[in-house]
LOMI-91521 format. One record per residue (C-alpha): residue in one letter; x, z, y. Coordinates in Angstrom, 1 decimal. Layout:
# residues N
  code      px      pz      py
     a       X       Z       Y
...
This chain:
# residues 385
  code      px      pz      py
     x   -58.8    44.7    93.7
     x   -57.6    41.0    93.4
     x   -54.6    42.2    92.6
     x   -56.0    43.9    89.9
     x   -55.0    40.3    88.1
     x   -53.0    41.5    84.9
     x   -55.6    43.1    83.3
     x   -55.9    39.6    80.9
     x   -59.5    41.2    80.2
     x   -60.7    37.5    79.2
     x   -63.7    38.8    77.5
     x   -65.6    42.1    77.6
     x   -63.6    43.3    74.3
     x   -60.0    44.3    75.0
     x   -57.2    42.6    73.9
     x   -53.4    43.4    72.5
     x   -50.6    42.1    74.4
     x   -49.3    40.8    71.3
     x   -52.6    38.8    70.7
     x   -52.9    37.6    74.6
     x   -49.6    35.9    73.8
     x   -50.3    34.1    70.8
     x   -54.0    32.9    72.1
     x   -51.9    31.5    75.3
     x   -49.9    29.5    73.1
     x   -52.9    28.0    71.5
     x   -54.4    26.9    74.5
     x   -52.6    24.0    75.4
     x   -52.5    22.4    72.1
     x   -55.6    20.5    74.0
     x   -53.2    17.9    75.8
     x   -56.1    15.3    76.2
     x   -58.6    16.7    79.0
     x   -59.7    14.4    81.2
     x   -61.4    14.9    85.1
     x   -62.8    12.6    87.4
     x   -65.2    13.0    90.5
     x   -68.0    10.9    91.4
     x   -69.0    11.1    95.2
     x   -72.4    10.9    96.8
     x   -74.2    10.8    99.9
     x   -75.7    14.1   101.7
     x   -76.4    15.0   105.3
     x   -76.3    18.8   105.5
     x   -74.4    21.3   108.3
     x   -70.7    21.8   106.8
     x   -70.4    19.0   104.3
     x   -68.0    16.2   104.4
     x   -70.7    13.7   104.1
     x   -70.1    13.5   100.5
     x   -71.0    15.4    97.7
     x   -69.3    15.3    93.8
     x   -70.7    15.3    90.8
     x   -67.6    16.7    88.9
     x   -67.4    15.3    85.5
     x   -64.6    16.7    82.7
     x   -63.3    16.6    79.1
     x   -62.5    19.2    77.0
     x   -60.3    17.8    74.2
     x   -59.2    21.0    71.8
     x   -58.6    21.0    67.7
     x   -59.9    23.4    65.7
     x   -57.2    25.4    65.4
     x   -56.3    26.3    61.8
     x   -60.6    26.6    62.0
     x   -60.2    29.1    64.7
     x   -61.9    27.9    67.8
     x   -65.8    27.8    68.6
     x   -67.1    27.9    72.1
     x   -70.3    29.5    74.1
     x   -71.6    29.2    77.5
     x   -71.8    32.1    79.4
     x   -73.1    33.9    82.8
     x   -71.0    36.4    83.7
     x   -72.4    38.7    86.1
     x   -70.1    40.1    89.1
     x   -71.0    43.6    88.0
     x   -69.4    42.7    84.6
     x   -66.5    40.7    85.7
     x   -65.7    43.4    87.8
     x   -65.4    40.5    91.3
     x   -67.1    39.5    93.8
     x   -69.6    36.9    92.1
     x   -71.1    35.8    89.2
     x   -69.8    32.6    87.4
     x   -71.1    30.1    84.7
     x   -68.4    28.7    81.9
     x   -67.8    27.9    78.5
     x   -65.2    30.0    76.8
     x   -62.9    28.9    74.1
     x   -63.6    31.2    71.6
     x   -60.3    32.5    69.1
     x   -61.9    33.8    66.1
     x   -58.7    36.1    65.6
     x   -58.2    39.8    64.3
     x   -59.5    42.2    65.3
     x   -62.2    40.6    67.1
     x   -62.8    37.1    68.9
     x   -61.4    36.3    72.3
     x   -62.7    34.4    74.8
     x   -60.6    32.3    77.6
     x   -62.4    30.2    80.3
     x   -60.7    27.2    81.1
     x   -63.8    25.6    82.7
     x   -66.5    26.9    85.4
     x   -68.6    27.0    88.4
     x   -69.4    30.4    90.3
     x   -72.6    31.4    92.2
     x   -71.6    30.0    95.5
     x   -70.7    26.7    94.4
     x   -66.9    27.1    93.9
     x   -65.1    25.1    90.3
     x   -62.3    25.4    88.8
     x   -61.0    23.1    85.9
     x   -57.9    23.9    84.1
     x   -56.3    21.1    81.8
     x   -53.4    20.6    80.0
     x   -49.8    20.1    81.2
     x   -46.6    20.5    79.4
     x   -44.4    20.3    82.1
     x   -45.3    23.4    84.0
     x   -43.0    26.1    84.6
     x   -44.6    29.3    85.8
     x   -43.0    32.1    88.1
     x   -41.5    33.8    85.7
     x   -39.3    31.3    84.1
     x   -37.8    31.0    87.4
     x   -35.9    32.9    89.3
     x   -39.4    33.5    91.8
     x   -39.8    37.2    90.3
     x   -36.1    38.2    92.1
     x   -37.3    37.2    95.5
     x   -38.6    39.7    98.2
     x   -42.0    39.3    97.1
     x   -41.5    40.2    93.6
     x   -43.8    43.3    94.2
     x   -47.1    40.6    93.8
     x   -49.4    41.3    91.0
     x   -49.0    38.8    88.3
     x   -51.7    36.5    86.6
     x   -51.6    35.1    83.1
     x   -51.5    31.5    83.6
     x   -54.3    31.1    81.0
     x   -56.4    33.9    83.1
     x   -56.4    31.6    86.4
     x   -59.9    30.3    85.9
     x   -61.3    33.6    85.5
     x   -60.1    35.1    88.2
     x   -60.3    32.6    90.8
     x   -64.1    32.5    89.6
     x   -64.9    35.6    89.8
     x   -62.8    36.6    93.6
     x   -63.3    33.2    95.2
     x   -66.1    31.4    97.4
     x   -63.9    28.4    98.4
     x   -60.6    26.0    97.8
     x   -58.6    28.0   100.8
     x   -59.6    31.6    99.8
     x   -58.4    30.4    95.9
     x   -55.3    28.9    97.6
     x   -54.7    32.3    99.0
     x   -55.5    34.2    96.0
     x   -52.8    32.0    94.0
     x   -50.2    33.1    97.2
     x   -51.0    36.8    96.7
     x   -49.9    36.8    93.1
     x   -47.8    35.5    90.6
     x   -48.8    33.2    88.1
     x   -46.6    33.7    85.1
     x   -46.7    32.4    81.5
     x   -45.8    36.1    79.8
     x   -43.2    36.9    77.2
     x   -43.7    38.1    73.9
     x   -42.8    36.1    70.7
     x   -44.7    32.9    71.6
     x   -42.1    31.4    72.7
     x   -40.0    31.4    69.8
     x   -42.8    29.8    67.8
     x   -44.2    26.9    70.2
     x   -42.7    24.9    72.7
     x   -43.3    25.7    76.3
     x   -46.7    24.3    77.6
     x   -48.9    24.9    80.5
     x   -52.0    24.4    82.4
     x   -52.6    23.0    85.7
     x   -55.9    23.2    87.6
     x   -58.2    21.1    89.6
     x   -59.9    23.5    92.4
     x   -63.2    22.3    94.4
     x   -66.0    23.7    96.2
     x   -69.4    23.0    97.9
     x   -67.6    21.7   101.1
     x   -65.8    18.8    99.3
     x   -62.8    20.0    99.1
     x   -60.6    18.9    96.2
     x   -57.1    20.0    95.4
     x   -54.7    20.1    92.5
     x   -52.3    23.2    91.8
     x   -49.4    23.1    89.7
     x   -46.1    25.0    88.8
     x   -43.1    23.1    88.6
     x   -40.1    24.7    88.6
     x   -41.0    27.8    88.9
     x   -42.7    26.5    92.6
     x   -46.6    26.5    93.0
     x   -47.4    23.1    94.0
     x   -50.8    22.1    96.2
     x   -52.0    18.9    95.9
     x   -54.6    17.5    98.2
     x   -56.7    15.5    95.6
     x   -57.5    12.2    97.1
     x   -57.9    10.1    94.3
     x   -60.3    13.0    92.7
     x   -58.9    12.3    89.0
     x   -56.7    14.5    87.0
     x   -55.6    14.3    83.5
     x   -52.3    15.4    81.8
     x   -48.4    15.0    81.6
     x   -46.6    13.5    83.6
     x   -47.0    15.7    86.7
     x   -49.9    14.3    89.6
     x   -47.4    12.6    91.8
     x   -46.1    10.7    88.7
     x   -49.9     9.6    88.3
     x   -50.4     8.6    91.6
     x   -47.3     6.5    91.7
     x   -48.3     4.9    88.2
     x   -51.5     3.4    89.8
     x   -49.4     1.1    91.7
     x   -48.3    -0.5    88.6
     x   -52.1    -1.6    87.9
     x   -52.5    -3.5    91.2
     x   -53.3    -6.7    88.8
     x   -56.6    -5.5    88.0
     x   -59.5    -6.7    90.1
     x   -63.2    -6.3    90.7
     x   -63.8   -10.2    90.5
     x   -64.1   -12.6    88.3
     x   -60.7   -14.5    87.8
     x   -61.1   -17.6    89.7
     x   -57.8   -17.8    90.9
     x   -56.1   -20.4    88.5
     x   -58.6   -22.9    88.9
     x   -56.3   -25.3    90.6
     x   -54.5   -25.8    87.8
     x   -57.6   -26.6    85.2
     x   -57.4   -29.6    83.4
     x   -59.4   -31.6    80.9
     x   -58.1   -31.4    77.4
     x   -59.1   -33.2    74.0
     x   -61.0   -31.7    71.1
     x   -63.4   -30.5    72.7
     x   -61.5   -27.6    74.0
     x   -62.7   -28.6    77.7
     x   -61.1   -27.3    81.1
     x   -58.2   -25.3    80.9
     x   -57.0   -22.4    81.8
     x   -60.3   -21.1    82.2
     x   -62.1   -17.5    81.9
     x   -64.4   -17.9    78.9
     x   -66.5   -14.8    78.6
     x   -66.4   -11.5    80.7
     x   -63.9    -8.6    81.6
     x   -60.9   -10.8    82.3
     x   -60.7    -8.9    85.3
     x   -60.2    -5.8    83.6
     x   -57.2    -7.5    81.4
     x   -54.0    -4.9    81.5
     x   -56.3    -1.8    81.1
     x   -54.6     0.7    79.2
     x   -57.2     1.2    76.3
     x   -55.2     4.4    74.7
     x   -55.9     8.2    75.1
     x   -52.6     9.0    76.8
     x   -52.8    11.0    80.2
     x   -51.3     8.0    82.0
     x   -54.1     5.4    80.5
     x   -57.2     7.8    81.1
     x   -55.8     8.4    84.4
     x   -55.7     4.7    85.6
     x   -59.0     3.8    83.5
     x   -60.8     6.8    85.3
     x   -59.5     6.1    88.9
     x   -60.1     1.5    88.4
     x   -63.3     1.9    86.5
     x   -65.0     4.4    89.0
     x   -63.3     2.8    92.1
     x   -65.1    -0.9    90.5
     x   -68.5     0.6    89.4
     x   -68.9     2.4    92.8
     x   -68.2    -1.0    94.6
     x   -70.5    -2.5    92.7
     x   -73.2     0.3    93.0
     x   -72.2     3.1    94.6
     x   -74.5     6.3    93.4
     x   -77.1     7.0    96.1
     x   -77.6    10.6    95.1
     x   -76.9    13.2    92.4
     x   -78.5    11.8    89.7
     x   -76.4     8.2    90.0
     x   -74.0    10.0    90.1
     x   -74.5    11.9    86.6
     x   -74.9     9.0    85.1
     x   -71.8     7.1    86.8
     x   -69.8    10.3    85.5
     x   -71.7    10.3    81.9
     x   -70.4     6.8    81.7
     x   -66.8     7.4    82.8
     x   -66.7    10.5    80.4
     x   -67.6     8.1    77.5
     x   -64.7     6.1    78.6
     x   -62.1     8.7    77.5
     x   -64.5    10.3    74.9
     x   -62.0    11.0    71.5
     x   -63.5    11.4    68.0
     x   -62.4    13.3    66.0
     x   -59.4    11.8    64.1
     x   -58.4     9.3    66.2
     x   -55.7    10.7    68.1
     x   -52.7    11.5    65.6
     x   -51.6    15.2    65.4
     x   -48.0    16.2    65.9
     x   -45.9    17.3    62.3
     x   -44.9    20.4    64.5
     x   -46.3    22.5    65.5
     x   -47.7    23.0    62.3
     x   -51.0    24.5    63.9
     x   -51.6    20.9    65.4
     x   -54.7    19.1    64.6
     x   -56.5    16.1    65.5
     x   -57.8    16.2    68.9
     x   -61.5    15.6    69.5
     x   -63.7    15.9    72.3
     x   -66.1    19.5    71.6
     x   -67.7    19.2    74.8
     x   -67.9    17.4    78.4
     x   -69.1    18.5    81.4
     x   -70.8    17.8    84.5
     x   -70.9    20.3    87.8
     x   -72.2    19.5    90.9
     x   -71.2    22.2    93.5
     x   -73.5    21.4    96.3
     x   -76.6    21.8    93.9
     x   -75.5    24.8    92.1
     x   -75.7    22.7    88.5
     x   -73.8    22.7    85.9
     x   -74.2    20.4    83.0
     x   -73.0    20.3    79.7
     x   -73.3    18.5    76.3
     x   -71.3    19.0    73.0
     x   -69.6    16.3    70.4
     x   -72.3    16.2    68.0
     x   -75.3    16.8    70.4
     x   -74.7    14.5    73.3
     x   -77.5    15.3    75.3
     x   -76.9    16.7    78.6
     x   -78.4    20.6    79.0
     x   -78.7    21.9    82.4
     x   -77.9    25.5    84.2
     x   -79.1    25.3    87.5
     x   -77.5    28.5    88.9
     x   -79.8    28.1    91.9
     x   -82.7    29.4    89.7
     x   -80.2    31.5    87.1
     x   -80.6    35.2    87.5
     x   -77.3    36.0    87.7
     x   -77.3    39.9    87.8
     x   -77.6    39.7    83.8
     x   -75.3    38.5    81.3
     x   -76.2    35.4    79.0
     x   -75.3    33.1    76.5
     x   -75.9    29.5    75.0
     x   -74.5    28.0    72.4
     x   -72.6    24.8    72.6
     x   -73.8    23.0    70.0
     x   -77.9    23.4    68.8
     x   -77.2    22.1    65.4
     x   -79.5    19.0    65.9
     x   -78.0    15.8    67.1
     x   -80.4    15.8    70.1
     x   -82.2    12.5    68.7
     x   -85.8    12.1    69.9
     x   -87.9    10.5    67.8
     x   -90.6     8.2    69.6
     x   -92.2     6.7    66.6
């Protein structure tokens, strides 16, 4: 039953309502996730002419030493939904037993969901929405949206219909007294190539067709789109516009002004790890890379997706934690994901071992539960001597 969304059971073990609230407040301490789609051509019935390699990073500090990760295949008969799915789970090691939350994943039919932090989120229980005539709709906690969509939906449209049939809520409890309000927004895609972003702003669901196919964090998506306009000075071309100003000068300097070395076409590209800067970098760098050499197949899309993720990769300790909340720790990139919905392929890599490992959902036995560690204990270095 799709309406049975208030179960909040993000693992096979039951959790207390208080513990669920604590987990939900810990999740958004990841504020630096990045998401970008890389197109490549396909020729198949029902496709848009392009398929996409979806690359994203997860940034979450090891809050109080309580966080680890596992990759799991969840059969439909285990989740109680319609579809099996594969997802990396954030594991919170809290008493009485570890609890798992999915913020990323792809199901057996190629529908995918990615949750990224959005502090300005205001969910439907935080405004007057629940007093309206549809107040009888079931509720889904915002930290359970990814799992609910993966197990119940076969397309972006089905996911939007599902979200319209429920109230997405933050939930109550003591968490509001301990942590400032934060939240998540979601990038949803399917094997047809459709891509949308869903946000909850001022208590209302906002759906955006994601034409730029990039997402990071705050501010909201509309602001990020407008901010792209402030970087139109960037160029894919070697800078020659000022050649008409050149003059010869003494002391062996030669002609000035002239570009000395490469990279000046990107002068002004923001290099910090803030959400607006990462959004701008992913959008412009992907565009310029594709203008020079657009991927011709999924392998080349993976290569470009990997390069883009490398550009927003966060080494541990480089992003300063906030003094408050006290649980905040330096963010880093514990894992990266590349998903190819059209091919049902799910790639994952860790922080220490950055070699991609692939799960092919078309070959995987999705009738049984399986799990893989995020890190295998090695650095993934092949000795070729």
